[in-house]
N, C-alpha and C positions, 0 to 999 in steps of 0.2 A: 787831492783825487784820491778816491777810492781805490784801495787794494785788500787784498784778500788774506792779511796776513795778520795776526793779533799785531795789535798797537803796544809800541814802547812807549809806554807815558813818558819814562825820563827825558826822552827827545822833543816832545810834544810842547805847543806852546800854548799859554794861557787863553782860554776863548773868553768872551767878554760880549755879553747882549745887554739889553737895556735895564734887566732885572737879575740877570744870571750871569754868575762868574764861574767858569769851570776850570779848576786847577788839575792838570792831569797829572803833573809830577807828584801832587801830595793825594790825588785819587778824593779830591776835594770838591763840592760844589758850594756854592753861596749862592742865596736867595734874599736880596734886599740886606746884605749883610747878616743873614743868619743863614748857619751851617743845615746843609742837608744830608740826611745819612741816606745811604744807597748801598745795595750788596756790590760785589764786586763785579757782577754781569749788569747788573742795572746800570753802574757806572759806566760800564763799558758800551753798552746799548746807547745811551743820553748821549755819549762823547762822540761817537759815531756818526749819530744823528747830527749833533750840534757842529760837528767838524764838516759835514757836507750840506750846511744851511741850504734850503729851499730844493734840495736834490730829492727825488724821490726813491728811496731804497725798497725795494722787495725783501720780501721774510726771508725768502731764500740768502739774500746777500747780507742782511744782518744776522742771520743764524751763522752762515760760514764764516763770517768776520768774527764776531763776538764768542763763539763756542769753539772756532777754529776747528770743526769736524765735519765730516758728512753729514749730510742734511737727514734728520729723522723724518720717519711719517709723519709725526705730529707737530710740524715744525708752525703751523698756523696757530695751535692751541699754544704752544711754549711761547711763541712771540706775542701773542696776543695777552697773555697773562703778565708776562714781564713790563709789558707797554703799560697795561690796566695798574700795575702796583707802583710804577714810575710815576702814571697821572694822579693817583691816590696822595704820593708823597708830597708832590708838588702842589696838590690842591690844598694839603694840609697846612705847609706852611706859608701859602700865598695863593692866591686865585690867578694860575700861569697855566694858559693852554697852549704850550709851544709843540706838542706833539699832534700834528695832523695825521688822520686815517685817509689814504687814497685809495677808496673802495677798489678792489678789484686786484690792485698794484701792490701797496704797502704802505709805507709812512714818510714824511718827512717832519724835520725841524723847521719851525717858522718863529722869527722874533716875536714876542709878545707886545701887545700894543699897551 
């Protein structure tokens, strides 16, 4: 269930999908056994989406949760930039398309096939 407080990663469980494993207590992600390096915010954003697999999250929900502050005027650009950077890093390590853009609404995590 999505709540709007910062995630306490020390209390979270490992998330495992077909080729992605997310270790929240270590703030570490492995793709096909290789480590993926993300910034703290990128990690929190990807973890938030993965923790809510299949659920559409609006940009405002993502911003409020990951940044834990009032939504700024440029939330669209901020979220789009961070999603873009995460996608680049996922594609550099493996051809993974697990973040789906739901036009006009937000984003959702989908399991890679």
